OpenMM code with the backbone's topology and positions (N, CA, C; nanometers):
from openmm import Vec3, app, unit

residues = "UNK UNK UNK UNK UNK UNK UNK UNK UNK UNK UNK UNK UNK UNK UNK UNK UNK UNK UNK UNK UNK UNK UNK UNK UNK UNK UNK UNK UNK UNK UNK UNK UNK UNK UNK UNK UNK UNK UNK UNK UNK UNK UNK UNK UNK UNK UNK UNK UNK UNK UNK UNK UNK UNK UNK UNK UNK UNK UNK".split()
positions = [
    Vec3(-3.6918, -1.0374, -0.3145),
    Vec3(-3.6664, -0.9251, -0.1680),
    Vec3(-3.6679, -1.0168, -0.0659),
    Vec3(-3.5925, -1.1555, -0.0333),
    Vec3(-3.5281, -1.1607, 0.0653),
    Vec3(-3.4691, -1.0840, 0.1761),
    Vec3(-3.4060, -0.9948, 0.1884),
    Vec3(-3.3059, -0.9287, 0.2214),
    Vec3(-3.4398, -0.8700, 0.2834),
    Vec3(-3.5078, -0.7729, 0.2474),
    Vec3(-3.6006, -0.7003, 0.2758),
    Vec3(-3.6713, -0.7355, 0.4382),
    Vec3(-3.6613, -0.8053, 0.4947),
    Vec3(-3.6788, -0.8896, 0.6102),
    Vec3(-3.5519, -0.8547, 0.6636),
    Vec3(-3.6226, -0.8467, 0.8100),
    Vec3(-3.5131, -0.8598, 0.9529),
    Vec3(-3.3841, -0.9712, 0.9227),
    Vec3(-3.4340, -1.0839, 0.9221),
    Vec3(-3.4272, -1.1976, 0.8628),
    Vec3(-3.2740, -1.2011, 0.7730),
    Vec3(-3.3315, -1.1401, 0.6505),
    Vec3(-3.2388, -1.1240, 0.5595),
    Vec3(-3.1547, -1.0232, 0.5841),
    Vec3(-3.1602, -0.9080, 0.6228),
    Vec3(-3.0996, -0.8243, 0.6680),
    Vec3(-2.9600, -0.8736, 0.7677),
    Vec3(-2.9989, -0.9632, 0.8596),
    Vec3(-2.9269, -1.0001, 0.9534),
    Vec3(-2.7954, -1.1439, 0.8492),
    Vec3(-2.8654, -1.2106, 0.7727),
    Vec3(-2.8423, -1.2192, 0.6701),
    Vec3(-2.6531, -1.1625, 0.5835),
    Vec3(-2.7391, -1.0734, 0.5178),
    Vec3(-2.6246, -1.0249, 0.4353),
    Vec3(-2.5453, -0.9760, 0.5625),
    Vec3(-2.5516, -0.8983, 0.6341),
    Vec3(-2.4291, -0.8607, 0.7591),
    Vec3(-2.3978, -0.9411, 0.8121),
    Vec3(-2.4279, -1.0506, 0.7893),
    Vec3(-2.2754, -1.1713, 0.8572),
    Vec3(-2.1968, -1.2026, 0.7062),
    Vec3(-2.2168, -1.1370, 0.5843),
    Vec3(-2.1671, -1.2233, 0.4651),
    Vec3(-2.0396, -1.0976, 0.4493),
    Vec3(-2.0742, -0.9866, 0.5301),
    Vec3(-1.9784, -0.8645, 0.5311),
    Vec3(-1.8278, -0.9153, 0.5834),
    Vec3(-1.7170, -0.8594, 0.5262),
    Vec3(-1.6427, -0.8850, 0.5505),
    Vec3(-1.5934, -0.7515, 0.5803),
    Vec3(-1.5806, -0.7696, 0.7387),
    Vec3(-1.5125, -0.6316, 0.7977),
    Vec3(-1.3766, -0.6480, 0.8355),
    Vec3(-1.3709, -0.5165, 0.8208),
    Vec3(-1.1934, -0.4590, 0.8066),
    Vec3(-1.1354, -0.5292, 0.9244),
    Vec3(-1.0009, -0.5645, 0.9505),
    Vec3(-0.9603, -0.6100, 1.0227),
    Vec3(-0.8815, -0.4805, 1.1564),
    Vec3(-0.8406, -0.4979, 1.2580),
    Vec3(-0.7844, -0.3877, 1.3569),
    Vec3(-0.6887, -0.3238, 1.2818),
    Vec3(-0.5408, -0.3401, 1.2379),
    Vec3(-0.4637, -0.2818, 1.1838),
    Vec3(-0.5355, -0.1947, 1.0262),
    Vec3(-0.6026, -0.2671, 0.9428),
    Vec3(-0.6456, -0.2233, 0.8254),
    Vec3(-0.7296, -0.0955, 0.8852),
    Vec3(-0.8229, -0.1139, 0.9837),
    Vec3(-0.8939, 0.0116, 1.0419),
    Vec3(-0.8320, 0.1184, 1.1078),
    Vec3(-0.6688, 0.1092, 1.1551),
    Vec3(-0.5961, 0.1946, 1.1791),
    Vec3(-0.5240, 0.2660, 1.0873),
    Vec3(-0.4808, 0.2115, 0.9744),
    Vec3(-0.4257, 0.2490, 0.8805),
    Vec3(-0.5259, 0.3161, 0.7712),
    Vec3(-0.6379, 0.3075, 0.7772),
    Vec3(-0.7489, 0.3784, 0.6918),
    Vec3(-0.7627, 0.5416, 0.7664),
    Vec3(-0.7825, 0.4493, 0.8954),
    Vec3(-0.8106, 0.6262, 0.9781),
    Vec3(-0.6867, 0.7071, 1.0016),
    Vec3(-0.5602, 0.6465, 1.0207),
    Vec3(-0.4484, 0.7519, 1.0040),
    Vec3(-0.4348, 0.7891, 0.8647),
    Vec3(-0.5126, 0.7373, 0.7234),
    Vec3(-0.4484, 0.7941, 0.6050),
    Vec3(-0.5628, 0.9469, 0.5879),
    Vec3(-0.6970, 0.9136, 0.6239),
    Vec3(-0.8198, 0.9921, 0.6105),
    Vec3(-0.7422, 1.1275, 0.7248),
    Vec3(-0.7214, 1.0929, 0.8661),
    Vec3(-0.7090, 1.2113, 0.9349),
    Vec3(-0.5176, 1.3118, 0.8540),
    Vec3(-0.4237, 1.2242, 0.7816),
    Vec3(-0.3588, 1.2510, 0.7246),
    Vec3(-0.4004, 1.3730, 0.5916),
    Vec3(-0.4809, 1.3375, 0.5491),
    Vec3(-0.5216, 1.3946, 0.4111),
    Vec3(-0.5797, 1.5417, 0.5107),
    Vec3(-0.6786, 1.4878, 0.5732),
    Vec3(-0.7862, 1.6084, 0.6883),
    Vec3(-0.6688, 1.7434, 0.7008),
    Vec3(-0.5515, 1.7123, 0.7792),
    Vec3(-0.4313, 1.7512, 0.8231),
    Vec3(-0.4175, 1.8768, 0.7097),
    Vec3(-0.3744, 1.7385, 0.6260),
    Vec3(-0.3156, 1.8466, 0.4569),
    Vec3(-0.3768, 1.9251, 0.4531),
    Vec3(-0.4931, 1.9287, 0.4058),
    Vec3(-0.5475, 2.0233, 0.2675),
    Vec3(-0.6079, 2.1037, 0.4070),
    Vec3(-0.6085, 2.0536, 0.5638),
    Vec3(-0.6858, 2.1875, 0.6172),
    Vec3(-0.5197, 2.3064, 0.6133),
    Vec3(-0.4147, 2.2440, 0.6489),
    Vec3(-0.2951, 2.3501, 0.6316),
    Vec3(-0.3000, 2.3813, 0.4712),
    Vec3(-0.3171, 2.3349, 0.4185),
    Vec3(-0.2890, 2.4282, 0.2758),
    Vec3(-0.4267, 2.4773, 0.2032),
    Vec3(-0.5179, 2.5133, 0.2657),
    Vec3(-0.6153, 2.5446, 0.3087),
    Vec3(-0.6133, 2.7463, 0.3752),
    Vec3(-0.5384, 2.6825, 0.4561),
    Vec3(-0.5432, 2.7953, 0.5617),
    Vec3(-0.3717, 2.9181, 0.4887),
    Vec3(-0.3092, 2.8178, 0.4279),
    Vec3(-0.2292, 2.8790, 0.3886),
    Vec3(-0.2240, 2.9478, 0.3007),
    Vec3(-0.3320, 2.9204, 0.1877),
    Vec3(-0.4033, 2.9549, 0.0699),
    Vec3(-0.4722, 3.0500, 0.0973),
    Vec3(-0.5098, 3.0692, 0.1949),
    Vec3(-0.5905, 3.1918, 0.2675),
    Vec3(-0.5486, 3.3220, 0.3024),
    Vec3(-0.4138, 3.2708, 0.3803),
    Vec3(-0.3382, 3.3846, 0.4160),
    Vec3(-0.2647, 3.4801, 0.3059),
    Vec3(-0.2561, 3.3682, 0.2033),
    Vec3(-0.1565, 3.4133, 0.1126),
    Vec3(-0.2440, 3.4974, -0.0053),
    Vec3(-0.3386, 3.4665, -0.0151),
    Vec3(-0.4618, 3.5251, -0.0973),
    Vec3(-0.5037, 3.6765, -0.0418),
    Vec3(-0.5034, 3.6833, 0.0814),
    Vec3(-0.5388, 3.7962, 0.1642),
    Vec3(-0.4612, 3.8803, 0.2000),
    Vec3(-0.2965, 3.8412, 0.1678),
    Vec3(-0.1722, 3.9329, 0.1515),
    Vec3(-0.1692, 3.9817, 0.0474),
    Vec3(-0.2387, 3.9033, -0.0622),
    Vec3(-0.1975, 3.9859, -0.1804),
    Vec3(-0.3593, 4.0717, -0.1922),
    Vec3(-0.4684, 4.0797, -0.1930),
    Vec3(-0.5323, 4.1526, -0.1548),
    Vec3(-0.4855, 4.2807, -0.0766),
    Vec3(-0.3984, 4.2210, 0.0221),
    Vec3(-0.4257, 4.3758, 0.0887),
    Vec3(-0.3101, 4.4613, 0.0317),
    Vec3(-0.1909, 4.4101, -0.0329),
    Vec3(-0.0897, 4.4853, -0.1250),
    Vec3(-0.1865, 4.5336, -0.2292),
    Vec3(-0.2518, 4.4702, -0.3142),
    Vec3(-0.3552, 4.5148, -0.4128),
    Vec3(-0.4847, 4.6788, -0.3731),
    Vec3(-0.4665, 4.7455, -0.2099),
    Vec3(-0.5561, 4.7607, -0.1622),
    Vec3(-0.6589, 4.7370, -0.2616),
    Vec3(-0.7238, 4.6198, -0.1928),
    Vec3(-0.8614, 4.5787, -0.2498),
    Vec3(-0.9372, 4.5383, -0.1023),
    Vec3(-0.8379, 4.4589, -0.0475),
    Vec3(-0.9136, 4.4417, 0.0992),
    Vec3(-0.9143, 4.4956, 0.2043),
] * unit.nanometer
topology = app.Topology()
chain = topology.addChain("A")
for resn in residues:
    res = topology.addResidue(resn, chain)
    for name in ("N", "CA", "C"):
        topology.addAtom(name, app.Element.getBySymbol(name[0]), res)
Protein backbone atom coordinates (compact mmCIF):
# COMPACT_ATOMS: atom_id res chain seq x y z
CA UNK A 1 0.00 0.00 0.00
CA UNK A 2 2.88 2.32 -0.83
CA UNK A 3 0.67 4.37 -3.16
CA UNK A 4 -1.64 5.14 -0.21
CA UNK A 5 0.79 7.73 1.13
CA UNK A 6 1.32 11.19 -0.33
CA UNK A 7 4.83 10.21 -1.42
CA UNK A 8 3.47 7.13 -3.18
CA UNK A 9 0.83 9.17 -4.95
CA UNK A 10 3.48 11.60 -6.21
CA UNK A 11 5.55 8.70 -7.55
CA UNK A 12 2.57 7.25 -9.37
CA UNK A 13 1.64 10.64 -10.88
CA UNK A 14 5.18 10.99 -12.23
CA UNK A 15 4.79 7.62 -14.00
CA UNK A 16 1.77 8.83 -15.95
CA UNK A 17 2.48 9.49 -19.61
CA UNK A 18 0.51 12.68 -20.19
CA UNK A 19 -0.75 13.41 -23.72
CA UNK A 20 1.13 15.96 -25.81
CA UNK A 21 -0.49 19.25 -26.77
CA UNK A 22 -1.23 18.08 -30.33
CA UNK A 23 -2.79 14.82 -29.09
CA UNK A 24 -4.94 16.73 -26.61
CA UNK A 25 -6.12 19.08 -29.37
CA UNK A 26 -7.03 16.07 -31.52
CA UNK A 27 -8.94 14.40 -28.68
CA UNK A 28 -10.75 17.63 -27.84
CA UNK A 29 -11.74 18.19 -31.47
CA UNK A 30 -13.03 14.60 -31.69
CA UNK A 31 -15.16 14.99 -28.59
CA UNK A 32 -16.56 18.33 -29.72
CA UNK A 33 -17.30 16.87 -33.15
CA UNK A 34 -19.25 13.98 -31.66
CA UNK A 35 -21.15 16.32 -29.33
CA UNK A 36 -22.17 18.59 -32.22
CA UNK A 37 -23.10 15.61 -34.41
CA UNK A 38 -25.34 14.05 -31.78
CA UNK A 39 -26.88 17.40 -30.81
CA UNK A 40 -27.89 17.99 -34.44
CA UNK A 41 -29.03 14.37 -34.83
CA UNK A 42 -31.30 14.50 -31.78
CA UNK A 43 -32.62 17.95 -32.70
CA UNK A 44 -33.67 16.76 -36.17
CA UNK A 45 -35.04 13.51 -34.72
CA UNK A 46 -37.22 15.47 -32.33
CA UNK A 47 -38.43 17.77 -35.11
CA UNK A 48 -39.31 14.84 -37.37
CA UNK A 49 -41.07 12.89 -34.63
CA UNK A 50 -43.06 15.94 -33.53
CA UNK A 51 -44.13 16.59 -37.15
CA UNK A 52 -45.28 12.99 -37.52
CA UNK A 53 -47.25 13.20 -34.28
CA UNK A 54 -48.87 16.45 -35.41
CA UNK A 55 -49.87 14.86 -38.73
CA UNK A 56 -51.44 11.98 -36.82
CA UNK A 57 -53.20 14.52 -34.55
CA UNK A 58 -51.68 12.88 -31.48
CA UNK A 59 -49.92 16.00 -30.35
